[in-house]
C-alpha positions in Angstrom: 90.7 120.1 97.7 87.9 122.0 96.5 84.0 121.4 96.8 80.8 122.9 94.7 77.7 121.8 96.8 74.3 122.7 94.8 70.9 122.4 96.6 67.9 122.4 94.8 65.0 124.1 95.1 61.4 124.3 94.6 58.2 122.2 96.1 58.3 123.6 99.6 54.7 123.1 101.1 52.8 124.6 104.0 49.3 123.0 103.6 48.2 119.5 103.7 47.1 119.3 100.2 50.0 121.3 98.3 52.2 118.7 100.6 50.1 115.5 99.5 50.1 116.8 95.6 53.8 116.9 95.7 54.1 113.2 96.6 54.1 112.1 92.9 57.0 114.3 91.8 60.8 114.0 92.4 59.7 117.2 94.9 58.2 115.3 97.0 59.9 111.8 97.1 63.1 110.5 96.0 61.8 107.3 94.0 61.0 110.1 91.4 65.0 111.6 91.0 66.1 110.5 87.3 68.9 107.6 87.2 71.4 110.2 86.0 71.5 114.0 86.3 73.5 116.7 83.7 75.4 119.3 86.1 76.0 121.3 83.0 72.6 123.5 83.6 73.8 125.0 86.7 77.0 127.0 85.9 79.1 126.3 89.0 78.9 122.7 88.4 80.1 122.5 84.5 83.6 120.7 84.0 84.0 122.2 80.9 86.7 125.0 81.6 85.5 127.7 78.7 82.5 128.1 80.3 83.3 127.7 84.0 86.9 128.7 84.2 86.9 129.5 88.2 85.3 126.0 89.0 85.6 123.3 86.5 88.2 121.5 88.4 86.5 121.4 91.4 84.4 118.5 93.0 80.5 118.9 92.8 78.0 117.3 94.8 74.2 117.8 93.6 71.8 117.4 96.4 68.3 116.9 94.9 65.0 118.1 96.8 62.2 115.5 98.1 61.6 116.8 101.2 59.7 120.2 100.7 60.9 121.7 104.0 63.6 124.0 102.7 66.4 121.4 103.5 65.9 122.1 107.1 63.5 119.5 108.7 64.2 117.0 111.2 61.1 115.1 111.4 61.8 111.4 111.7 58.2 110.0 112.5 55.2 110.8 110.2 52.4 111.7 112.5 49.0 113.1 112.1 50.4 117.0 112.5 52.9 116.5 109.5 49.9 114.6 107.4 51.5 111.4 107.6 54.6 112.6 106.0 58.1 112.9 106.7 60.2 116.4 107.1 63.8 115.2 107.3 65.6 118.1 104.7 68.7 119.0 107.6 68.9 115.2 107.8 69.1 114.1 104.2 71.9 116.9 104.4 73.6 116.2 107.1 73.4 112.5 106.0 75.1 113.6 102.7 77.9 115.9 104.1 78.4 113.1 106.4 78.8 110.2 103.5 81.1 112.9 101.6 83.3 112.9 105.1 83.5 109.4 105.4 84.7 108.5 101.6 86.1 111.9 100.3 87.1 113.5 103.3 85.1 116.6 103.3 86.6 117.9 106.2 90.0 118.2 104.2 88.5 120.4 101.6 90.3 124.1 101.1 87.5 125.4 100.1 83.4 124.8 99.7 80.9 126.7 97.7 77.0 126.0 98.9 75.0 127.1 96.5 71.2 126.3 95.0 67.8 128.0 94.4 64.9 128.1 95.8 
């Protein structure tokens, strides 16, 4: 039981104007995510064995990026200090892993590759 978990990167912000600018894109809000994703563009996710013989039979998960905090934020309340924005990447990641465990027994995995870009 093997998994590849891919974290999207890009969009990290560290000031109000750059963070606010991202809110109108998939880097800053999940409402801009595509309805479907083609994972063939990232090598470890391809299920085409001639291109990806080592991992084509593994389970593949993509965690899109919309929190602008390097998947590490734990902000649950928007405040003036956060420019009215939530930075909850860690919480999103935790929720994704909890969901995978609940519905797909992630804790039973024999191998997990955590990959991604920045």
